[in-house]
A tleap script that builds the chain and sets N, CA, C and O, in Angstrom:
source leaprc.protein.ff14SB
mol = sequence {
  NGLN VAL GLN LEU VAL GLU SER GLY GLY GLY
  LEU VAL GLN ALA GLY ASP SER LEU LYS LEU
  SER CYS ALA ALA SER GLY ARG THR PHE VAL
  ASN ASP VAL MET GLY TRP PHE ARG ARG PRO
  PRO GLY GLN GLU ARG GLU PHE VAL ALA ALA
  MET HIE TRP SER ARG GLY THR THR ALA TYR
  ALA ASP SER MET LYS GLY ARG ALA THR ILE
  SER ILE ASP ASP ALA LYS ASN MET LEU TYR
  LEU GLN ILE THR ASN LEU GLU PRO GLU ASP
  THR ALA VAL TYR TYR CYS ALA SER ASN TYR
  TRP ALA TRP SER VAL LYS THR THR GLU SER
  ALA TYR ASP ASN TRP GLY GLN GLY THR GLN
  VAL THR VAL SER CSER
}
set mol.1.N position { 110.731 -161.599 -150.896 }
set mol.1.CA position { 111.086 -162.374 -152.083 }
set mol.1.C position { 109.812 -162.878 -152.754 }
set mol.1.O position { 108.984 -163.536 -152.124 }
set mol.2.N position { 109.668 -162.564 -154.030 }
set mol.2.CA position { 108.486 -162.981 -154.769 }
set mol.2.C position { 108.532 -164.481 -155.019 }
set mol.2.O position { 109.555 -165.034 -155.423 }
set mol.3.N position { 107.408 -165.117 -154.771 }
set mol.3.CA position { 107.272 -166.544 -155.093 }
set mol.3.C position { 105.981 -166.760 -155.853 }
set mol.3.O position { 104.920 -166.265 -155.475 }
set mol.4.N position { 106.097 -167.504 -156.922 }
set mol.4.CA position { 104.938 -167.911 -157.709 }
set mol.4.C position { 104.971 -169.426 -157.797 }
set mol.4.O position { 105.942 -170.009 -158.279 }
set mol.5.N position { 103.908 -170.059 -157.330 }
set mol.5.CA position { 103.877 -171.523 -157.286 }
set mol.5.C position { 102.632 -172.024 -157.994 }
set mol.5.O position { 101.509 -171.788 -157.549 }
set mol.6.N position { 102.847 -172.722 -159.111 }
set mol.6.CA position { 101.742 -173.266 -159.894 }
set mol.6.C position { 101.321 -174.640 -159.365 }
set mol.6.O position { 102.110 -175.370 -158.764 }
set mol.7.N position { 100.065 -174.959 -159.610 }
set mol.7.CA position { 99.550 -176.280 -159.288 }
set mol.7.C position { 98.339 -176.550 -160.177 }
set mol.7.O position { 97.821 -175.650 -160.839 }
set mol.8.N position { 97.903 -177.793 -160.178 }
set mol.8.CA position { 96.699 -178.135 -160.904 }
set mol.8.C position { 96.899 -178.872 -162.214 }
set mol.8.O position { 95.931 -179.275 -162.860 }
set mol.9.N position { 98.144 -179.047 -162.606 }
set mol.9.CA position { 98.404 -179.784 -163.842 }
set mol.9.C position { 98.169 -181.268 -163.650 }
set mol.9.O position { 97.921 -181.737 -162.540 }
set mol.10.N position { 98.251 -181.997 -164.751 }
set mol.10.CA position { 98.074 -183.437 -164.690 }
set mol.10.C position { 97.780 -184.011 -166.046 }
set mol.10.O position { 97.928 -183.342 -167.068 }
set mol.11.N position { 97.360 -185.259 -166.047 }
set mol.11.CA position { 97.006 -185.978 -167.275 }
set mol.11.C position { 95.494 -185.942 -167.441 }
set mol.11.O position { 94.753 -186.390 -166.567 }
set mol.12.N position { 95.048 -185.411 -168.562 }
set mol.12.CA position { 93.620 -185.312 -168.838 }
set mol.12.C position { 93.336 -185.829 -170.237 }
set mol.12.O position { 94.246 -186.052 -171.036 }
set mol.13.N position { 92.057 -186.011 -170.514 }
set mol.13.CA position { 91.637 -186.477 -171.831 }
set mol.13.C position { 91.262 -185.284 -172.706 }
set mol.13.O position { 90.867 -184.232 -172.203 }
set mol.14.N position { 91.388 -185.458 -173.999 }
set mol.14.CA position { 90.927 -184.423 -174.918 }
set mol.14.C position { 89.447 -184.153 -174.676 }
set mol.14.O position { 88.649 -185.073 -174.498 }
set mol.15.N position { 89.101 -182.861 -174.673 }
set mol.15.CA position { 87.726 -182.470 -174.406 }
set mol.15.C position { 87.460 -182.113 -172.949 }
set mol.15.O position { 86.448 -181.488 -172.633 }
set mol.16.N position { 88.365 -182.510 -172.070 }
set mol.16.CA position { 88.218 -182.185 -170.646 }
set mol.16.C position { 88.518 -180.709 -170.392 }
set mol.16.O position { 89.004 -179.989 -171.263 }
set mol.17.N position { 88.211 -180.292 -169.175 }
set mol.17.CA position { 88.563 -178.945 -168.704 }
set mol.17.C position { 89.551 -179.071 -167.555 }
set mol.17.O position { 89.622 -180.098 -166.880 }
set mol.18.N position { 90.308 -178.002 -167.350 }
set mol.18.CA position { 91.314 -178.000 -166.299 }
set mol.18.C position { 91.437 -176.593 -165.751 }
set mol.18.O position { 91.325 -175.617 -166.493 }
set mol.19.N position { 91.669 -176.490 -164.451 }
set mol.19.CA position { 91.892 -175.172 -163.848 }
set mol.19.C position { 93.248 -175.184 -163.150 }
set mol.19.O position { 93.464 -175.923 -162.190 }
set mol.20.N position { 94.150 -174.356 -163.651 }
set mol.20.CA position { 95.465 -174.213 -163.052 }
set mol.20.C position { 95.440 -173.081 -162.044 }
set mol.20.O position { 94.711 -172.102 -162.206 }
set mol.21.N position { 96.246 -173.225 -160.999 }
set mol.21.CA position { 96.338 -172.212 -159.955 }
set mol.21.C position { 97.773 -171.738 -159.823 }
set mol.21.O position { 98.721 -172.465 -160.120 }
set mol.22.N position { 97.909 -170.495 -159.369 }
set mol.22.CA position { 99.231 -169.938 -159.101 }
set mol.22.C position { 99.131 -169.135 -157.805 }
set mol.22.O position { 98.423 -168.130 -157.731 }
set mol.23.N position { 99.849 -169.595 -156.794 }
set mol.23.CA position { 99.881 -168.880 -155.519 }
set mol.23.C position { 100.998 -167.844 -155.560 }
set mol.23.O position { 102.164 -168.178 -155.773 }
set mol.24.N position { 100.626 -166.583 -155.353 }
set mol.24.CA position { 101.590 -165.482 -155.423 }
set mol.24.C position { 101.867 -164.952 -154.021 }
set mol.24.O position { 100.933 -164.713 -153.255 }
set mol.25.N position { 103.122 -164.770 -153.684 }
set mol.25.CA position { 103.472 -164.278 -152.356 }
set mol.25.C position { 104.746 -163.448 -152.414 }
set mol.25.O position { 105.458 -163.450 -153.418 }
set mol.26.N position { 105.021 -162.744 -151.333 }
set mol.26.CA position { 106.262 -161.992 -151.218 }
set mol.26.C position { 106.086 -160.488 -151.248 }
set mol.26.O position { 106.933 -159.758 -150.732 }
set mol.27.N position { 105.030 -160.020 -151.827 }
set mol.27.CA position { 104.727 -158.579 -151.868 }
set mol.27.C position { 103.316 -158.400 -152.419 }
set mol.27.O position { 102.638 -159.376 -152.742 }
set mol.28.N position { 102.882 -157.158 -152.523 }
set mol.28.CA position { 101.593 -156.901 -153.149 }
set mol.28.C position { 101.734 -156.941 -154.666 }
set mol.28.O position { 102.759 -156.540 -155.218 }
set mol.29.N position { 100.704 -157.424 -155.322 }
set mol.29.CA position { 100.728 -157.541 -156.778 }
set mol.29.C position { 99.699 -156.628 -157.429 }
set mol.29.O position { 99.433 -156.759 -158.624 }
set mol.30.N position { 99.114 -155.706 -156.670 }
set mol.30.CA position { 97.976 -154.939 -157.182 }
set mol.30.C position { 98.322 -154.083 -158.394 }
set mol.30.O position { 97.434 -153.716 -159.163 }
set mol.31.N position { 99.588 -153.765 -158.573 }
set mol.31.CA position { 99.985 -152.971 -159.742 }
set mol.31.C position { 100.638 -153.821 -160.829 }
set mol.31.O position { 101.169 -153.289 -161.804 }
set mol.32.N position { 100.596 -155.117 -160.663 }
set mol.32.CA position { 101.262 -156.022 -161.610 }
set mol.32.C position { 100.304 -156.557 -162.656 }
set mol.32.O position { 99.089 -156.599 -162.462 }
set mol.33.N position { 100.889 -156.963 -163.764 }
set mol.33.CA position { 100.193 -157.808 -164.721 }
set mol.33.C position { 100.668 -159.240 -164.459 }
set mol.33.O position { 101.866 -159.497 -164.334 }
set mol.34.N position { 99.724 -160.151 -164.381 }
set mol.34.CA position { 100.023 -161.557 -164.166 }
set mol.34.C position { 99.759 -162.315 -165.462 }
set mol.34.O position { 98.736 -162.119 -166.117 }
set mol.35.N position { 100.691 -163.174 -165.813 }
set mol.35.CA position { 100.549 -163.880 -167.079 }
set mol.35.C position { 100.666 -165.384 -166.934 }
set mol.35.O position { 101.242 -165.895 -165.974 }
set mol.36.N position { 100.107 -166.078 -167.906 }
set mol.36.CA position { 100.295 -167.520 -168.071 }
set mol.36.C position { 100.994 -167.732 -169.409 }
set mol.36.O position { 100.596 -167.185 -170.438 }
set mol.37.N position { 102.033 -168.533 -169.361 }
set mol.37.CA position { 102.748 -168.957 -170.558 }
set mol.37.C position { 102.826 -170.469 -170.542 }
set mol.37.O position { 102.558 -171.105 -169.522 }
set mol.38.N position { 103.194 -171.044 -171.679 }
set mol.38.CA position { 103.375 -172.499 -171.723 }
set mol.38.C position { 104.510 -172.847 -172.665 }
set mol.38.O position { 104.820 -172.107 -173.598 }
set mol.39.N position { 105.126 -174.001 -172.395 }
set mol.39.CA position { 106.190 -174.501 -173.262 }
set mol.39.C position { 105.820 -175.903 -173.710 }
set mol.39.O position { 105.970 -176.854 -172.943 }
set mol.40.N position { 105.331 -176.052 -174.953 }
set mol.40.CA position { 105.036 -177.390 -175.483 }
set mol.40.C position { 106.339 -178.169 -175.661 }
set mol.40.O position { 107.410 -177.568 -175.744 }
set mol.41.N position { 106.259 -179.476 -175.718 }
set mol.41.CA position { 107.473 -180.294 -175.875 }
set mol.41.C position { 108.277 -179.887 -177.104 }
set mol.41.O position { 107.743 -179.831 -178.212 }
set mol.42.N position { 109.552 -179.606 -176.908 }
set mol.42.CA position { 110.436 -179.274 -178.011 }
set mol.42.C position { 110.217 -177.907 -178.625 }
set mol.42.O position { 110.769 -177.611 -179.685 }
set mol.43.N position { 109.413 -177.058 -177.975 }
set mol.43.CA position { 109.117 -175.748 -178.555 }
set mol.43.C position { 109.495 -174.623 -177.587 }
set mol.43.O position { 109.835 -174.861 -176.428 }
set mol.44.N position { 109.426 -173.400 -178.100 }
set mol.44.CA position { 109.692 -172.231 -177.279 }
set mol.44.C position { 108.506 -171.975 -176.350 }
set mol.44.O position { 107.386 -172.427 -176.590 }
set mol.45.N position { 108.794 -171.238 -175.290 }
set mol.45.CA position { 107.703 -170.830 -174.393 }
set mol.45.C position { 106.835 -169.803 -175.118 }
set mol.45.O position { 107.348 -168.937 -175.825 }
set mol.46.N position { 105.513 -169.905 -174.937 }
set mol.46.CA position { 104.587 -169.035 -175.648 }
set mol.46.C position { 103.541 -168.459 -174.700 }
set mol.46.O position { 103.214 -169.036 -173.663 }
set mol.47.N position { 103.039 -167.308 -175.096 }
set mol.47.CA position { 102.036 -166.614 -174.300 }
set mol.47.C position { 100.695 -167.332 -174.371 }
set mol.47.O position { 100.304 -167.851 -175.416 }
set mol.48.N position { 99.994 -167.351 -173.230 }
set mol.48.CA position { 98.661 -167.934 -173.176 }
set mol.48.C position { 97.625 -166.868 -172.825 }
set mol.48.O position { 96.668 -166.659 -173.570 }
set mol.49.N position { 97.817 -166.196 -171.689 }
set mol.49.CA position { 96.853 -165.206 -171.226 }
set mol.49.C position { 97.516 -164.324 -170.181 }
set mol.49.O position { 98.504 -164.712 -169.559 }
set mol.50.N position { 96.954 -163.122 -169.995 }
set mol.50.CA position { 97.474 -162.212 -168.983 }
set mol.50.C position { 96.355 -161.313 -168.486 }
set mol.50.O position { 95.347 -161.104 -169.162 }
set mol.51.N position { 96.561 -160.788 -167.285 }
set mol.51.CA position { 95.527 -159.966 -166.656 }
set mol.51.C position { 96.171 -158.966 -165.690 }
set mol.51.O position { 97.078 -159.325 -164.939 }
set mol.52.N position { 95.703 -157.712 -165.708 }
set mol.52.CA position { 96.167 -156.755 -164.729 }
set mol.52.C position { 95.482 -157.075 -163.401 }
set mol.52.O position { 94.269 -157.275 -163.347 }
set mol.53.N position { 96.270 -157.118 -162.345 }
set mol.53.CA position { 95.750 -157.595 -161.072 }
set mol.53.C position { 94.573 -156.792 -160.576 }
set mol.53.O position { 93.568 -157.369 -160.161 }
set mol.54.N position { 94.669 -155.475 -160.606 }
set mol.54.CA position { 93.598 -154.656 -160.035 }
set mol.54.C position { 92.656 -154.074 -161.088 }
set mol.54.O position { 91.478 -153.859 -160.804 }
set mol.55.N position { 93.158 -153.816 -162.305 }
set mol.55.CA position { 92.278 -153.217 -163.333 }
set mol.55.C position { 91.417 -154.252 -164.017 }
set mol.55.O position { 90.326 -153.946 -164.497 }
set mol.56.N position { 91.901 -155.467 -164.061 }
set mol.56.CA position { 91.102 -156.522 -164.663 }
set mol.56.C position { 91.202 -156.636 -166.173 }
set mol.56.O position { 90.531 -157.475 -166.774 }
set mol.57.N position { 92.032 -155.801 -166.801 }
set mol.57.CA position { 92.187 -155.917 -168.251 }
set mol.57.C position { 92.894 -157.223 -168.590 }
set mol.57.O position { 93.780 -157.669 -167.862 }
set mol.58.N position { 92.497 -157.823 -169.692 }
set mol.58.CA position { 93.011 -159.145 -170.054 }
set mol.58.C position { 93.489 -159.180 -171.499 }
set mol.58.O position { 93.150 -158.328 -172.320 }
set mol.59.N position { 94.286 -160.198 -171.769 }
set mol.59.CA position { 94.708 -160.508 -173.137 }
set mol.59.C position { 94.837 -162.015 -173.247 }
set mol.59.O position { 95.211 -162.691 -172.289 }
set mol.60.N position { 94.525 -162.533 -174.423 }
set mol.60.CA position { 94.601 -163.969 -174.659 }
set mol.60.C position { 95.312 -164.226 -175.990 }
set mol.60.O position { 95.203 -163.443 -176.934 }
set mol.61.N position { 96.034 -165.333 -176.038 }
set mol.61.CA position { 96.571 -165.786 -177.308 }
set mol.61.C position { 95.408 -166.176 -178.212 }
set mol.61.O position { 94.383 -166.665 -177.735 }
set mol.62.N position { 95.563 -165.963 -179.500 }
set mol.62.CA position { 94.484 -166.290 -180.443 }
set mol.62.C position { 94.039 -167.748 -180.302 }
set mol.62.O position { 92.852 -168.060 -180.397 }
set mol.63.N position { 95.001 -168.623 -180.075 }
set mol.63.CA position { 94.692 -170.055 -179.998 }
set mol.63.C position { 93.868 -170.406 -178.763 }
set mol.63.O position { 93.273 -171.481 -178.696 }
set mol.64.N position { 93.833 -169.491 -177.777 }
set mol.64.CA position { 93.138 -169.783 -176.529 }
set mol.64.C position { 91.818 -169.040 -176.392 }
set mol.64.O position { 91.053 -169.306 -175.465 }
set mol.65.N position { 91.543 -168.114 -177.301 }
set mol.65.CA position { 90.316 -167.318 -177.180 }
set mol.65.C position { 89.109 -168.232 -177.268 }
set mol.65.O position { 88.994 -169.063 -178.169 }
set mol.66.N position { 88.222 -168.059 -176.318 }
set mol.66.CA position { 87.018 -168.873 -176.261 }
set mol.66.C position { 87.180 -170.146 -175.464 }
set mol.66.O position { 86.190 -170.792 -175.119 }
set mol.67.N position { 88.427 -170.522 -175.162 }
set mol.67.CA position { 88.665 -171.755 -174.396 }
set mol.67.C position { 89.331 -171.488 -173.057 }
set mol.67.O position { 89.259 -172.322 -172.155 }
set mol.68.N position { 89.978 -170.341 -172.914 }
set mol.68.CA position { 90.717 -170.038 -171.684 }
set mol.68.C position { 90.113 -168.846 -170.977 }
set mol.68.O position { 89.637 -167.899 -171.603 }
set mol.69.N position { 90.143 -168.915 -169.657 }
set mol.69.CA position { 89.709 -167.790 -168.829 }
set mol.69.C position { 90.730 -167.574 -167.725 }
set mol.69.O position { 91.000 -168.477 -166.933 }
set mol.70.N position { 91.289 -166.390 -167.678 }
set mol.70.CA position { 92.233 -166.033 -166.613 }
set mol.70.C position { 91.473 -165.253 -165.555 }
set mol.70.O position { 90.606 -164.439 -165.873 }
set mol.71.N position { 91.803 -165.505 -164.295 }
set mol.71.CA position { 91.121 -164.806 -163.209 }
set mol.71.C position { 92.047 -164.653 -162.016 }
set mol.71.O position { 93.064 -165.336 -161.898 }
set mol.72.N position { 91.666 -163.736 -161.132 }
set mol.72.CA position { 92.458 -163.462 -159.935 }
set mol.72.C position { 91.525 -163.409 -158.739 }
set mol.72.O position { 90.452 -162.809 -158.794 }
set mol.73.N position { 91.950 -164.046 -157.658 }
set mol.73.CA position { 91.268 -163.941 -156.375 }
set mol.73.C position { 92.170 -163.088 -155.482 }
set mol.73.O position { 93.154 -163.571 -154.922 }
set mol.74.N position { 91.812 -161.821 -155.365 }
set mol.74.CA position { 92.677 -160.884 -154.635 }
set mol.74.C position { 92.800 -161.251 -153.164 }
set mol.74.O position { 93.870 -161.108 -152.572 }
set mol.75.N position { 91.716 -161.719 -152.577 }
set mol.75.CA position { 91.733 -162.052 -151.151 }
set mol.75.C position { 92.678 -163.207 -150.853 }
set mol.75.O position { 93.271 -163.271 -149.776 }
set mol.76.N position { 92.816 -164.114 -151.805 }
set mol.76.CA position { 93.661 -165.295 -151.607 }
set mol.76.C position { 95.028 -165.146 -152.259 }
set mol.76.O position { 95.881 -166.020 -152.109 }
set mol.77.N position { 95.247 -164.052 -152.980 }
set mol.77.CA position { 96.500 -163.854 -153.712 }
set mol.77.C position { 96.754 -164.992 -154.703 }
set mol.77.O position { 97.862 -165.518 -154.810 }
set mol.78.N position { 95.699 -165.348 -155.414 }
set mol.78.CA position { 95.771 -166.480 -156.338 }
set mol.78.C position { 95.437 -166.040 -157.761 }
set mol.78.O position { 94.564 -165.204 -157.992 }
set mol.79.N position { 96.160 -166.632 -158.698 }
set mol.79.CA position { 95.899 -166.467 -160.130 }
set mol.79.C position { 95.428 -167.806 -160.664 }
set mol.79.O position { 95.925 -168.854 -160.254 }
set mol.80.N position { 94.473 -167.772 -161.574 }
set mol.80.CA position { 93.927 -169.010 -162.126 }
set mol.80.C position { 93.913 -168.953 -163.653 }
set mol.80.O position { 93.879 -167.883 -164.261 }
set mol.81.N position { 93.938 -170.136 -164.242 }
set mol.81.CA position { 93.726 -170.281 -165.679 }
set mol.81.C position { 92.839 -171.494 -165.890 }
set mol.81.O position { 93.230 -172.627 -165.608 }
set mol.82.N position { 91.655 -171.243 -166.383 }
set mol.82.CA position { 90.737 -172.330 -166.714 }
set mol.82.C position { 90.769 -172.535 -168.218 }
set mol.82.O position { 90.624 -171.585 -168.988 }
set mol.83.N position { 90.960 -173.775 -168.630 }
set mol.83.CA position { 90.958 -174.119 -170.051 }
set mol.83.C position { 89.909 -175.193 -170.280 }
set mol.83.O position { 89.900 -176.225 -169.608 }
set mol.84.N position { 89.038 -174.942 -171.225 }
set mol.84.CA position { 88.010 -175.921 -171.578 }
set mol.84.C position { 88.347 -176.575 -172.905 }
set mol.84.O position { 89.198 -176.093 -173.653 }
set mol.85.N position { 87.668 -177.684 -173.188 }
set mol.85.CA position { 87.843 -178.388 -174.452 }
set mol.85.C position { 89.326 -178.581 -174.795 }
set mol.85.O position { 89.779 -178.205 -175.876 }
set mol.86.N position { 90.057 -179.164 -173.869 }
set mol.86.CA position { 91.494 -179.349 -174.047 }
set mol.86.C position { 91.787 -180.231 -175.256 }
set mol.86.O position { 91.056 -181.174 -175.563 }
set mol.87.N position { 92.883 -179.889 -175.930 }
set mol.87.CA position { 93.334 -180.616 -177.111 }
set mol.87.C position { 94.733 -181.156 -176.848 }
set mol.87.O position { 95.451 -180.609 -176.011 }
set mol.88.N position { 95.134 -182.210 -177.537 }
set mol.88.CA position { 96.503 -182.710 -177.361 }
set mol.88.C position { 97.556 -181.618 -177.581 }
set mol.88.O position { 98.632 -181.651 -176.984 }
set mol.89.N position { 97.233 -180.659 -178.440 }
set mol.89.CA position { 98.168 -179.556 -178.702 }
set mol.89.C position { 98.346 -178.628 -177.491 }
set mol.89.O position { 99.246 -177.788 -177.479 }
set mol.90.N position { 97.498 -178.781 -176.485 }
set mol.90.CA position { 97.649 -177.984 -175.258 }
set mol.90.C position { 98.660 -178.606 -174.297 }
set mol.90.O position { 98.967 -178.018 -173.260 }
set mol.91.N position { 99.172 -179.771 -174.626 }
set mol.91.CA position { 100.186 -180.408 -173.796 }
set mol.91.C position { 101.415 -179.517 -173.685 }
set mol.91.O position { 102.014 -179.141 -174.692 }
set mol.92.N position { 101.784 -179.183 -172.453 }
set mol.92.CA position { 102.888 -178.252 -172.231 }
set mol.92.C position { 103.144 -178.125 -170.738 }
set mol.92.O position { 102.348 -178.574 -169.913 }
set mol.93.N position { 104.265 -177.507 -170.411 }
set mol.93.CA position { 104.485 -177.033 -169.046 }
set mol.93.C position { 103.916 -175.617 -168.994 }
set mol.93.O position { 104.266 -174.770 -169.816 }
set mol.94.N position { 103.051 -175.371 -168.041 }
set mol.94.CA position { 102.405 -174.077 -167.900 }
set mol.94.C position { 103.057 -173.300 -166.754 }
set mol.94.O position { 103.259 -173.819 -165.656 }
set mol.95.N position { 103.378 -172.043 -167.048 }
set mol.95.CA position { 104.054 -171.182 -166.093 }
set mol.95.C position { 103.211 -169.941 -165.788 }
set mol.95.O position { 102.558 -169.392 -166.676 }
set mol.96.N position { 103.232 -169.510 -164.538 }
set mol.96.CA position { 102.695 -168.184 -164.263 }
set mol.96.C position { 103.857 -167.228 -164.054 }
set mol.96.O position { 104.955 -167.635 -163.674 }
set mol.97.N position { 103.599 -165.955 -164.308 }
set mol.97.CA position { 104.646 -164.946 -164.251 }
set mol.97.C position { 104.048 -163.602 -163.853 }
set mol.97.O position { 102.855 -163.361 -164.037 }
set mol.98.N position { 104.884 -162.740 -163.310 }
set mol.98.CA position { 104.429 -161.407 -162.940 }
set mol.98.C position { 105.276 -160.344 -163.624 }
set mol.98.O position { 106.490 -160.484 -163.777 }
set mol.99.N position { 104.602 -159.288 -164.026 }
set mol.99.CA position { 105.240 -158.126 -164.653 }
set mol.99.C position { 105.046 -156.966 -163.678 }
set mol.99.O position { 103.958 -156.400 -163.575 }
set mol.100.N position { 106.115 -156.626 -162.967 }
set mol.100.CA position { 106.036 -155.692 -161.853 }
set mol.100.C position { 105.655 -154.281 -162.282 }
set mol.100.O position { 106.238 -153.715 -163.207 }
set mol.101.N position { 104.674 -153.734 -161.597 }
set mol.101.CA position { 104.251 -152.346 -161.786 }
set mol.101.C position { 104.029 -152.045 -163.266 }
set mol.101.O position { 104.661 -151.160 -163.842 }
set mol.102.N position { 103.127 -152.794 -163.854 }
set mol.102.CA position { 102.871 -152.659 -165.288 }
set mol.102.C position { 101.631 -151.815 -165.547 }
set mol.102.O position { 100.623 -151.937 -164.851 }
set mol.103.N position { 101.719 -150.966 -166.550 }
set mol.103.CA position { 100.571 -150.135 -166.924 }
set mol.103.C position { 99.628 -150.896 -167.851 }
set mol.103.O position { 98.407 -150.821 -167.712 }
set mol.104.N position { 100.203 -151.619 -168.784 }
set mol.104.CA position { 99.363 -152.335 -169.752 }
set mol.104.C position { 99.734 -153.813 -169.775 }
set mol.104.O position { 100.804 -154.220 -169.323 }
set mol.105.N position { 98.821 -154.589 -170.312 }
set mol.105.CA position { 99.015 -156.033 -170.376 }
set mol.105.C position { 99.986 -156.363 -171.508 }
set mol.105.O position { 99.782 -155.953 -172.651 }
set mol.106.N position { 101.031 -157.098 -171.183 }
set mol.106.CA position { 102.038 -157.483 -172.168 }
set mol.106.C position { 101.914 -158.964 -172.503 }
set mol.106.O position { 101.530 -159.782 -171.667 }
set mol.107.N position { 102.248 -159.282 -173.740 }
set mol.107.CA position { 102.177 -160.669 -174.169 }
set mol.107.C position { 103.554 -161.270 -174.450 }
set mol.107.O position { 103.661 -162.438 -174.824 }
set mol.108.N position { 104.594 -160.479 -174.271 }
set mol.108.CA position { 105.935 -160.967 -174.553 }
set mol.108.C position { 106.609 -161.456 -173.277 }
set mol.108.O position { 106.486 -160.845 -172.216 }
set mol.109.N position { 107.313 -162.554 -173.403 }
set mol.109.CA position { 107.971 -163.199 -172.263 }
set mol.109.C position { 108.943 -162.255 -171.561 }
set mol.109.O position { 109.048 -162.266 -170.335 }
set mol.110.N position { 109.645 -161.446 -172.332 }
set mol.110.CA position { 110.693 -160.594 -171.776 }
set mol.110.C position { 110.154 -159.524 -170.839 }
set mol.110.O position { 110.917 -158.939 -170.070 }
set mol.111.N position { 108.860 -159.259 -170.889 }
set mol.111.CA position { 108.269 -158.224 -170.033 }
set mol.111.C position { 108.082 -158.693 -168.593 }
set mol.111.O position { 107.857 -157.872 -167.704 }
set mol.112.N position { 108.171 -159.979 -168.355 }
set mol.112.CA position { 107.853 -160.552 -167.051 }
set mol.112.C position { 109.093 -160.778 -166.215 }
set mol.112.O position { 110.113 -161.268 -166.699 }
set mol.113.N position { 108.983 -160.406 -164.931 }
set mol.113.CA position { 110.152 -160.373 -164.052 }
set mol.113.C position { 110.324 -161.630 -163.215 }
set mol.113.O position { 111.444 -162.068 -162.950 }
set mol.114.N position { 109.209 -162.198 -162.807 }
set mol.114.CA position { 109.271 -163.354 -161.912 }
set mol.114.C position { 108.448 -164.492 -162.496 }
set mol.114.O position { 107.398 -164.279 -163.102 }
set mol.115.N position { 108.952 -165.705 -162.299 }
set mol.115.CA position { 108.342 -166.895 -162.890 }
set mol.115.C position { 108.205 -167.998 -161.854 }
set mol.115.O position { 109.021 -168.134 -160.942 }
set mol.116.N position { 107.156 -168.773 -162.024 }
set mol.116.CA position { 107.029 -169.990 -161.251 }
set mol.116.C position { 107.827 -171.111 -161.877 }
set mol.116.O position { 108.480 -170.939 -162.906 }
set mol.117.N position { 107.760 -172.269 -161.230 }
set mol.117.CA position { 108.550 -173.421 -161.712 }
set mol.117.C position { 107.827 -174.223 -162.780 }
set mol.117.O position { 108.431 -175.053 -163.459 }
set mol.118.N position { 106.544 -173.976 -162.925 }
set mol.118.CA position { 105.764 -174.639 -163.964 }
set mol.118.C position { 105.005 -175.858 -163.459 }
set mol.118.O position { 105.382 -176.486 -162.469 }
set mol.119.N position { 103.936 -176.171 -164.161 }
set mol.119.CA position { 103.151 -177.373 -163.882 }
set mol.119.C position { 102.826 -178.045 -165.206 }
set mol.119.O position { 102.414 -177.386 -166.161 }
set mol.120.N position { 103.014 -179.357 -165.259 }
set mol.120.CA position { 102.855 -180.107 -166.500 }
set mol.120.C position { 101.385 -180.430 -166.752 }
set mol.120.O position { 100.674 -180.921 -165.875 }
set mol.121.N position { 100.961 -180.142 -167.960 }
set mol.121.CA position { 99.634 -180.548 -168.418 }
set mol.121.C position { 99.823 -181.454 -169.614 }
set mol.121.O position { 100.473 -181.076 -170.588 }
set mol.122.N position { 99.260 -182.646 -169.546 }
set mol.122.CA position { 99.343 -183.602 -170.647 }
set mol.122.C position { 97.933 -183.975 -171.058 }
set mol.122.O position { 97.137 -184.434 -170.239 }
set mol.123.N position { 97.630 -183.776 -172.329 }
set mol.123.CA position { 96.297 -184.056 -172.853 }
set mol.123.C position { 96.394 -185.246 -173.791 }
set mol.123.O position { 97.087 -185.185 -174.807 }
set mol.124.N position { 95.715 -186.313 -173.462 }
set mol.124.CA position { 95.739 -187.506 -174.310 }
set mol.124.C position { 94.538 -187.500 -175.247 }
set mol.124.O position { 93.465 -187.002 -174.907 }
set mol.125.N position { 94.745 -188.065 -176.431 }
set mol.125.CA position { 93.677 -188.062 -177.440 }
set mol.125.C position { 92.790 -189.282 -177.315 }
set mol.125.O position { 91.843 -189.437 -178.086 }
savepdb mol mol.pdb
quit
């Protein structure tokens, strides 16, 4: 059974940096694309970043380019999202997700099969 468990959220100040983690378990993910999405208060869930587990290809939302870095630690089965220069607009529940046996990196929510429960990030101004 696939499990994705996010951690690392919290209350931070604008301008701070934060690194979110996602522990992946239940099977091998080497052929998967792993993604980060977020749901701001009162809004739809939106794409943040994604990465192919073994190929290393990445994609980022335009709003996150230059501020977000997605990475994978294969030995630990961990996915990370580092965000710098946080803004109040980054306040959201952040989710990690997996797209099973994916050839290319997808940015649409519907492409992802398994989801974590989310971790809250609140950025104060």
